[in-house]
PDB file of N, CA, C and O in Angstrom:
ATOM      1  N   UNK A   1      23.179 -13.818  22.338  1.00  0.00           N
ATOM      2  CA  UNK A   1      22.951 -12.930  21.456  1.00  0.00           C
ATOM      3  C   UNK A   1      22.008 -11.937  20.911  1.00  0.00           C
ATOM      4  O   UNK A   1      22.195 -10.793  20.498  1.00  0.00           O
ATOM      5  N   UNK A   2      20.900 -12.693  21.018  1.00  0.00           N
ATOM      6  CA  UNK A   2      19.439 -11.658  20.681  1.00  0.00           C
ATOM      7  C   UNK A   2      19.109 -10.369  21.846  1.00  0.00           C
ATOM      8  O   UNK A   2      18.379  -9.390  21.689  1.00  0.00           O
ATOM      9  N   UNK A   3      19.894 -10.747  23.002  1.00  0.00           N
ATOM     10  CA  UNK A   3      19.717  -9.958  24.290  1.00  0.00           C
ATOM     11  C   UNK A   3      20.543  -8.636  24.019  1.00  0.00           C
ATOM     12  O   UNK A   3      20.167  -7.499  24.303  1.00  0.00           O
ATOM     13  N   UNK A   4      21.928  -9.045  23.323  1.00  0.00           N
ATOM     14  CA  UNK A   4      22.650  -8.063  23.445  1.00  0.00           C
ATOM     15  C   UNK A   4      22.409  -6.973  21.987  1.00  0.00           C
ATOM     16  O   UNK A   4      23.068  -5.983  21.669  1.00  0.00           O
ATOM     17  N   UNK A   5      21.264  -7.572  21.327  1.00  0.00           N
ATOM     18  CA  UNK A   5      20.394  -6.589  20.305  1.00  0.00           C
ATOM     19  C   UNK A   5      19.740  -5.269  20.663  1.00  0.00           C
ATOM     20  O   UNK A   5      19.997  -4.103  20.365  1.00  0.00           O
ATOM     21  N   UNK A   6      18.718  -5.906  21.472  1.00  0.00           N
ATOM     22  CA  UNK A   6      17.782  -5.155  22.309  1.00  0.00           C
ATOM     23  C   UNK A   6      18.311  -4.181  23.530  1.00  0.00           C
ATOM     24  O   UNK A   6      17.792  -3.240  24.131  1.00  0.00           O
ATOM     25  N   UNK A   7      19.409  -4.755  23.604  1.00  0.00           N
ATOM     26  CA  UNK A   7      19.693  -3.774  25.265  1.00  0.00           C
ATOM     27  C   UNK A   7      20.202  -2.578  24.648  1.00  0.00           C
ATOM     28  O   UNK A   7      20.779  -2.709  23.569  1.00  0.00           O
ATOM     29  N   UNK A   8      20.061  -1.202  25.258  1.00  0.00           N
ATOM     30  CA  UNK A   8      20.609  -0.066  25.216  1.00  0.00           C
ATOM     31  C   UNK A   8      22.058   0.036  26.249  1.00  0.00           C
ATOM     32  O   UNK A   8      22.316  -0.209  27.427  1.00  0.00           O
ATOM     33  N   UNK A   9      22.690   0.472  25.224  1.00  0.00           N
ATOM     34  CA  UNK A   9      24.642   0.729  25.680  1.00  0.00           C
ATOM     35  C   UNK A   9      23.794   2.129  26.867  1.00  0.00           C
ATOM     36  O   UNK A   9      22.664   2.591  26.710  1.00  0.00           O
ATOM     37  N   UNK A  10      24.640   2.442  27.801  1.00  0.00           N
ATOM     38  CA  UNK A  10      24.766   3.594  28.490  1.00  0.00           C
ATOM     39  C   UNK A  10      25.803   4.178  28.147  1.00  0.00           C
ATOM     40  O   UNK A  10      26.916   3.692  27.944  1.00  0.00           O
ATOM     41  N   UNK A  11      25.337   5.623  28.050  1.00  0.00           N
ATOM     42  CA  UNK A  11      26.459   6.299  27.302  1.00  0.00           C
ATOM     43  C   UNK A  11      27.833   6.766  28.862  1.00  0.00           C
ATOM     44  O   UNK A  11      27.488   7.269  29.931  1.00  0.00           O
ATOM     45  N   UNK A  12      28.956   6.482  28.567  1.00  0.00           N
ATOM     46  CA  UNK A  12      29.977   6.784  29.413  1.00  0.00           C
ATOM     47  C   UNK A  12      30.499   8.304  28.716  1.00  0.00           C
ATOM     48  O   UNK A  12      30.592   8.781  27.584  1.00  0.00           O
ATOM     49  N   UNK A  13      30.818   8.803  30.358  1.00  0.00           N
ATOM     50  CA  UNK A  13      30.995  10.031  30.296  1.00  0.00           C
ATOM     51  C   UNK A  13      32.467  10.164  29.404  1.00  0.00           C
ATOM     52  O   UNK A  13      33.294   9.266  29.555  1.00  0.00           O
ATOM     53  N   UNK A  14      32.712  11.086  28.651  1.00  0.00           N
ATOM     54  CA  UNK A  14      34.025  11.359  27.908  1.00  0.00           C
ATOM     55  C   UNK A  14      34.762  12.800  28.418  1.00  0.00           C
ATOM     56  O   UNK A  14      34.315  13.939  28.281  1.00  0.00           O
ATOM     57  N   UNK A  15      35.785  12.464  28.927  1.00  0.00           N
ATOM     58  CA  UNK A  15      36.830  13.490  29.644  1.00  0.00           C
ATOM     59  C   UNK A  15      35.834  14.327  30.566  1.00  0.00           C
ATOM     60  O   UNK A  15      35.434  15.490  30.613  1.00  0.00           O
ATOM     61  N   UNK A  16      35.661  13.287  31.187  1.00  0.00           N
ATOM     62  CA  UNK A  16      34.132  14.066  32.605  1.00  0.00           C
ATOM     63  C   UNK A  16      33.196  14.503  32.320  1.00  0.00           C
ATOM     64  O   UNK A  16      32.432  14.913  33.194  1.00  0.00           O
ATOM     65  N   UNK A  17      32.815  14.608  30.699  1.00  0.00           N
ATOM     66  CA  UNK A  17      31.533  15.197  29.942  1.00  0.00           C
ATOM     67  C   UNK A  17      30.393  14.158  30.143  1.00  0.00           C
ATOM     68  O   UNK A  17      30.733  12.984  30.285  1.00  0.00           O
ATOM     69  N   UNK A  18      29.358  14.411  30.162  1.00  0.00           N
ATOM     70  CA  UNK A  18      28.370  13.852  29.814  1.00  0.00           C
ATOM     71  C   UNK A  18      27.410  14.250  28.052  1.00  0.00           C
ATOM     72  O   UNK A  18      26.743  15.248  27.780  1.00  0.00           O
ATOM     73  N   UNK A  19      27.595  13.520  27.528  1.00  0.00           N
ATOM     74  CA  UNK A  19      27.392  13.599  25.958  1.00  0.00           C
ATOM     75  C   UNK A  19      26.321  13.200  25.680  1.00  0.00           C
ATOM     76  O   UNK A  19      26.342  12.011  25.366  1.00  0.00           O
ATOM     77  N   UNK A  20      24.950  13.859  25.636  1.00  0.00           N
ATOM     78  CA  UNK A  20      23.781  13.528  24.939  1.00  0.00           C
ATOM     79  C   UNK A  20      24.338  12.327  24.054  1.00  0.00           C
ATOM     80  O   UNK A  20      25.526  12.132  23.795  1.00  0.00           O
ATOM     81  N   UNK A  21      23.154  11.488  23.601  1.00  0.00           N
ATOM     82  CA  UNK A  21      23.379  10.252  22.314  1.00  0.00           C
ATOM     83  C   UNK A  21      22.777  11.228  21.345  1.00  0.00           C
ATOM     84  O   UNK A  21      22.023  12.195  21.459  1.00  0.00           O
ATOM     85  N   UNK A  22      23.296  10.712  20.491  1.00  0.00           N
ATOM     86  CA  UNK A  22      23.267  10.761  18.799  1.00  0.00           C
ATOM     87  C   UNK A  22      22.021  11.092  18.697  1.00  0.00           C
ATOM     88  O   UNK A  22      21.212  10.549  19.449  1.00  0.00           O
ATOM     89  N   UNK A  23      21.515  12.232  17.571  1.00  0.00           N
ATOM     90  CA  UNK A  23      20.301  12.543  17.231  1.00  0.00           C
ATOM     91  C   UNK A  23      19.979  12.916  15.655  1.00  0.00           C
ATOM     92  O   UNK A  23      20.860  12.821  14.801  1.00  0.00           O
ATOM     93  N   UNK A  24      19.277  13.143  15.494  1.00  0.00           N
ATOM     94  CA  UNK A  24      19.028  13.950  13.734  1.00  0.00           C
ATOM     95  C   UNK A  24      19.128  15.113  14.164  1.00  0.00           C
ATOM     96  O   UNK A  24      18.445  15.509  15.108  1.00  0.00           O
ATOM     97  N   UNK A  25      20.195  16.021  13.401  1.00  0.00           N
ATOM     98  CA  UNK A  25      19.964  17.549  13.534  1.00  0.00           C
ATOM     99  C   UNK A  25      18.907  18.430  12.505  1.00  0.00           C
ATOM    100  O   UNK A  25      18.000  17.822  11.937  1.00  0.00           O
ATOM    101  N   UNK A  26      19.059  19.637  12.344  1.00  0.00           N
ATOM    102  CA  UNK A  26      18.083  20.401  11.361  1.00  0.00           C
ATOM    103  C   UNK A  26      18.510  19.976  10.136  1.00  0.00           C
ATOM    104  O   UNK A  26      17.612  19.708   9.337  1.00  0.00           O
ATOM    105  N   UNK A  27      19.968  19.805   9.666  1.00  0.00           N
ATOM    106  CA  UNK A  27      20.043  19.871   8.570  1.00  0.00           C
ATOM    107  C   UNK A  27      20.192  18.304   8.005  1.00  0.00           C
ATOM    108  O   UNK A  27      20.358  18.139   6.796  1.00  0.00           O
ATOM    109  N   UNK A  28      20.134  17.273   8.818  1.00  0.00           N
ATOM    110  CA  UNK A  28      19.971  16.152   8.568  1.00  0.00           C
ATOM    111  C   UNK A  28      18.234  15.927   8.321  1.00  0.00           C
ATOM    112  O   UNK A  28      18.116  15.097   7.420  1.00  0.00           O
ATOM    113  N   UNK A  29      17.444  16.192   8.606  1.00  0.00           N
ATOM    114  CA  UNK A  29      16.113  16.344   8.213  1.00  0.00           C
ATOM    115  C   UNK A  29      16.093  16.978   7.111  1.00  0.00           C
ATOM    116  O   UNK A  29      15.584  16.356   6.179  1.00  0.00           O
ATOM    117  N   UNK A  30      16.512  18.112   6.872  1.00  0.00           N
ATOM    118  CA  UNK A  30      16.607  19.057   5.254  1.00  0.00           C
ATOM    119  C   UNK A  30      17.100  18.085   4.746  1.00  0.00           C
ATOM    120  O   UNK A  30      16.239  17.846   3.898  1.00  0.00           O
ATOM    121  N   UNK A  31      18.261  16.915   4.553  1.00  0.00           N
ATOM    122  CA  UNK A  31      19.136  16.528   3.601  1.00  0.00           C
ATOM    123  C   UNK A  31      17.404  15.486   3.803  1.00  0.00           C
ATOM    124  O   UNK A  31      16.601  15.950   2.994  1.00  0.00           O
ATOM    125  N   UNK A  32      16.900  14.554   4.461  1.00  0.00           N
ATOM    126  CA  UNK A  32      16.118  13.481   4.105  1.00  0.00           C
ATOM    127  C   UNK A  32      14.725  14.017   3.554  1.00  0.00           C
ATOM    128  O   UNK A  32      13.988  13.214   2.982  1.00  0.00           O
ATOM    129  N   UNK A  33      14.308  15.441   3.715  1.00  0.00           N
ATOM    130  CA  UNK A  33      13.605  16.020   3.023  1.00  0.00           C
ATOM    131  C   UNK A  33      14.127  16.315   1.413  1.00  0.00           C
ATOM    132  O   UNK A  33      13.273  16.082   0.557  1.00  0.00           O
ATOM    133  N   UNK A  34      15.306  16.752   0.988  1.00  0.00           N
ATOM    134  CA  UNK A  34      15.368  16.621  -0.379  1.00  0.00           C
ATOM    135  C   UNK A  34      15.534  15.257  -1.122  1.00  0.00           C
ATOM    136  O   UNK A  34      14.732  14.807  -1.940  1.00  0.00           O
ATOM    137  N   UNK A  35      16.541  14.747  -0.768  1.00  0.00           N
ATOM    138  CA  UNK A  35      16.712  12.603  -1.014  1.00  0.00           C
ATOM    139  C   UNK A  35      15.065  12.123  -0.924  1.00  0.00           C
ATOM    140  O   UNK A  35      14.744  11.419  -1.882  1.00  0.00           O
ATOM    141  N   UNK A  36      14.202  12.331  -0.143  1.00  0.00           N
ATOM    142  CA  UNK A  36      13.237  11.823  -0.553  1.00  0.00           C
ATOM    143  C   UNK A  36      12.186  11.949  -0.532  1.00  0.00           C
ATOM    144  O   UNK A  36      11.463  10.955  -0.603  1.00  0.00           O
ATOM    145  N   UNK A  37      11.526  13.542  -0.398  1.00  0.00           N
ATOM    146  CA  UNK A  37      10.452  14.266  -0.460  1.00  0.00           C
ATOM    147  C   UNK A  37      10.485  14.702  -1.783  1.00  0.00           C
ATOM    148  O   UNK A  37       9.346  14.836  -2.230  1.00  0.00           O
ATOM    149  N   UNK A  38      11.146  14.905  -2.373  1.00  0.00           N
ATOM    150  CA  UNK A  38      11.531  16.195  -3.611  1.00  0.00           C
ATOM    151  C   UNK A  38      11.243  14.964  -4.751  1.00  0.00           C
ATOM    152  O   UNK A  38      10.251  15.136  -5.460  1.00  0.00           O
ATOM    153  N   UNK A  39      12.010  13.793  -4.959  1.00  0.00           N
ATOM    154  CA  UNK A  39      11.954  12.733  -5.800  1.00  0.00           C
ATOM    155  C   UNK A  39      10.325  12.331  -5.964  1.00  0.00           C
ATOM    156  O   UNK A  39       9.717  12.172  -7.023  1.00  0.00           O
ATOM    157  N   UNK A  40       9.777  12.210  -4.520  1.00  0.00           N
ATOM    158  CA  UNK A  40       8.952  11.494  -4.602  1.00  0.00           C
ATOM    159  C   UNK A  40       7.305  12.126  -5.058  1.00  0.00           C
ATOM    160  O   UNK A  40       6.249  11.599  -5.405  1.00  0.00           O
ATOM    161  N   UNK A  41       7.811  13.626  -4.818  1.00  0.00           N
ATOM    162  CA  UNK A  41       6.700  14.739  -5.599  1.00  0.00           C
ATOM    163  C   UNK A  41       6.623  14.883  -7.090  1.00  0.00           C
ATOM    164  O   UNK A  41       5.701  15.041  -7.889  1.00  0.00           O
ATOM    165  N   UNK A  42       8.188  14.749  -7.191  1.00  0.00           N
ATOM    166  CA  UNK A  42       7.937  14.751  -8.934  1.00  0.00           C
ATOM    167  C   UNK A  42       7.495  13.507  -9.396  1.00  0.00           C
ATOM    168  O   UNK A  42       6.662  13.696 -10.283  1.00  0.00           O
ATOM    169  N   UNK A  43       7.645  12.572  -9.230  1.00  0.00           N
ATOM    170  CA  UNK A  43       7.139  10.986  -9.539  1.00  0.00           C
ATOM    171  C   UNK A  43       5.791  11.311  -9.347  1.00  0.00           C
ATOM    172  O   UNK A  43       5.215  10.819 -10.317  1.00  0.00           O
ATOM    173  N   UNK A  44       5.078  11.797  -8.724  1.00  0.00           N
ATOM    174  CA  UNK A  44       4.348  11.550  -8.658  1.00  0.00           C
ATOM    175  C   UNK A  44       3.297  13.134  -9.248  1.00  0.00           C
ATOM    176  O   UNK A  44       2.075  13.276  -9.203  1.00  0.00           O
ATOM    177  N   UNK A  45       4.395  14.135  -9.772  1.00  0.00           N
ATOM    178  CA  UNK A  45       3.502  15.018 -10.805  1.00  0.00           C
ATOM    179  C   UNK A  45       3.696  14.452 -12.219  1.00  0.00           C
ATOM    180  O   UNK A  45       2.996  14.866 -13.143  1.00  0.00           O
ATOM    181  N   UNK A  46       4.913  13.234 -12.453  1.00  0.00           N
ATOM    182  CA  UNK A  46       4.857  12.839 -13.903  1.00  0.00           C
ATOM    183  C   UNK A  46       3.565  11.951 -13.807  1.00  0.00           C
ATOM    184  O   UNK A  46       2.537  12.424 -14.293  1.00  0.00           O
ATOM    185  N   UNK A  47       3.528  10.895 -13.312  1.00  0.00           N
ATOM    186  CA  UNK A  47       2.623  10.130 -13.206  1.00  0.00           C
ATOM    187  C   UNK A  47       1.159  10.700 -13.216  1.00  0.00           C
ATOM    188  O   UNK A  47       0.420   9.906 -13.798  1.00  0.00           O
ATOM    189  N   UNK A  48       0.228  12.267 -12.581  1.00  0.00           N
ATOM    190  CA  UNK A  48      -0.449  12.918 -12.847  1.00  0.00           C
ATOM    191  C   UNK A  48      -0.280  13.329 -14.491  1.00  0.00           C
ATOM    192  O   UNK A  48      -1.119  13.051 -15.348  1.00  0.00           O
ATOM    193  N   UNK A  49       0.778  13.932 -14.693  1.00  0.00           N
ATOM    194  CA  UNK A  49       1.179  13.932 -16.034  1.00  0.00           C
ATOM    195  C   UNK A  49       0.665  13.548 -17.262  1.00  0.00           C
ATOM    196  O   UNK A  49       0.183  14.057 -18.274  1.00  0.00           O
ATOM    197  N   UNK A  50       0.996  12.250 -16.713  1.00  0.00           N
ATOM    198  CA  UNK A  50       0.478  11.345 -17.756  1.00  0.00           C
ATOM    199  C   UNK A  50      -0.727  10.739 -17.918  1.00  0.00           C
ATOM    200  O   UNK A  50      -1.281  10.283 -18.918  1.00  0.00           O
ATOM    201  N   UNK A  51      -1.119  10.822 -16.509  1.00  0.00           N
ATOM    202  CA  UNK A  51      -2.741  10.497 -16.753  1.00  0.00           C
ATOM    203  C   UNK A  51      -4.048  11.532 -17.591  1.00  0.00           C
ATOM    204  O   UNK A  51      -5.151  11.375 -18.114  1.00  0.00           O
ATOM    205  N   UNK A  52      -2.916  12.794 -17.253  1.00  0.00           N
ATOM    206  CA  UNK A  52      -4.234  13.878 -17.691  1.00  0.00           C
ATOM    207  C   UNK A  52      -3.397  13.887 -19.122  1.00  0.00           C
ATOM    208  O   UNK A  52      -3.648  15.017 -19.541  1.00  0.00           O
ATOM    209  N   UNK A  53      -2.672  13.348 -19.953  1.00  0.00           N
ATOM    210  CA  UNK A  53      -2.127  12.804 -21.543  1.00  0.00           C
ATOM    211  C   UNK A  53      -3.109  12.043 -22.040  1.00  0.00           C
ATOM    212  O   UNK A  53      -3.745  12.185 -23.085  1.00  0.00           O
ATOM    213  N   UNK A  54      -3.203  11.017 -20.998  1.00  0.00           N
ATOM    214  CA  UNK A  54      -3.903   9.459 -21.460  1.00  0.00           C
ATOM    215  C   UNK A  54      -5.192   9.750 -21.642  1.00  0.00           C
ATOM    216  O   UNK A  54      -5.689   9.463 -22.730  1.00  0.00           O
ATOM    217  N   UNK A  55      -5.985  10.368 -20.637  1.00  0.00           N
ATOM    218  CA  UNK A  55      -7.723  10.124 -20.241  1.00  0.00           C
ATOM    219  C   UNK A  55      -7.565  11.658 -20.942  1.00  0.00           C
ATOM    220  O   UNK A  55      -8.007  11.453 -22.073  1.00  0.00           O
ATOM    221  N   UNK A  56      -7.317  12.565 -20.904  1.00  0.00           N
ATOM    222  CA  UNK A  56      -7.733  14.147 -21.145  1.00  0.00           C
ATOM    223  C   UNK A  56      -8.231  14.732 -19.900  1.00  0.00           C
ATOM    224  O   UNK A  56      -8.636  15.883 -20.060  1.00  0.00           O
ATOM    225  N   UNK A  57      -8.327  14.250 -18.626  1.00  0.00           N
ATOM    226  CA  UNK A  57      -8.773  14.729 -17.468  1.00  0.00           C
ATOM    227  C   UNK A  57      -7.381  15.285 -16.496  1.00  0.00           C
ATOM    228  O   UNK A  57      -6.271  14.777 -16.655  1.00  0.00           O
ATOM    229  N   UNK A  58      -7.597  16.211 -15.655  1.00  0.00           N
ATOM    230  CA  UNK A  58      -6.851  16.727 -15.051  1.00  0.00           C
ATOM    231  C   UNK A  58      -6.989  15.671 -13.631  1.00  0.00           C
ATOM    232  O   UNK A  58      -8.072  15.245 -13.230  1.00  0.00           O
ATOM    233  N   UNK A  59      -5.858  15.409 -13.085  1.00  0.00           N
ATOM    234  CA  UNK A  59      -6.064  14.649 -11.799  1.00  0.00           C
ATOM    235  C   UNK A  59      -5.379  15.335 -11.321  1.00  0.00           C
ATOM    236  O   UNK A  59      -5.888  15.345 -10.200  1.00  0.00           O
ATOM    237  N   UNK A  60      -4.216  16.247 -11.229  1.00  0.00           N
ATOM    238  CA  UNK A  60      -3.113  16.773 -10.455  1.00  0.00           C
ATOM    239  C   UNK A  60      -3.369  18.084  -9.292  1.00  0.00           C
ATOM    240  O   UNK A  60      -4.277  18.895  -9.471  1.00  0.00           O
ATOM    241  N   UNK A  61      -2.792  18.130  -8.546  1.00  0.00           N
ATOM    242  CA  UNK A  61      -2.709  19.510  -7.497  1.00  0.00           C
ATOM    243  C   UNK A  61      -3.169  20.523  -8.382  1.00  0.00           C
ATOM    244  O   UNK A  61      -4.262  20.972  -8.035  1.00  0.00           O
ATOM    245  N   UNK A  62      -2.856  20.855  -9.060  1.00  0.00           N
ATOM    246  CA  UNK A  62      -2.795  22.081 -10.666  1.00  0.00           C
ATOM    247  C   UNK A  62      -4.103  22.394 -10.682  1.00  0.00           C
ATOM    248  O   UNK A  62      -4.515  23.553 -10.733  1.00  0.00           O
ATOM    249  N   UNK A  63      -4.831  21.367 -10.638  1.00  0.00           N
ATOM    250  CA  UNK A  63      -6.770  21.616 -10.745  1.00  0.00           C
ATOM    251  C   UNK A  63      -6.822  22.337 -10.302  1.00  0.00           C
ATOM    252  O   UNK A  63      -7.339  23.267 -10.922  1.00  0.00           O
ATOM    253  N   UNK A  64      -6.509  22.537  -9.311  1.00  0.00           N
ATOM    254  CA  UNK A  64      -7.393  23.135  -8.183  1.00  0.00           C
ATOM    255  C   UNK A  64      -7.176  24.235  -8.494  1.00  0.00           C
ATOM    256  O   UNK A  64      -8.286  24.753  -8.620  1.00  0.00           O
ATOM    257  N   UNK A  65      -6.388  24.984  -8.717  1.00  0.00           N
ATOM    258  CA  UNK A  65      -6.071  26.505  -9.050  1.00  0.00           C
ATOM    259  C   UNK A  65      -6.759  26.687 -10.860  1.00  0.00           C
ATOM    260  O   UNK A  65      -6.676  27.767 -11.446  1.00  0.00           O
TER     261      UNK A  65
END
């Protein structure tokens, strides 16, 4: 049972053609960035804003400009 989990299957030809293994496309990477990166940046920005409002010191990236 455990051996079955760690062995790789050889991909079989489909209608005589060798098809590559599945991989993440450019659209997939963009969706990962959209769904994970943007919310993480928004939450980080909100935390920086709250700290700035409480302490009066700017700790965000925008303080550099």
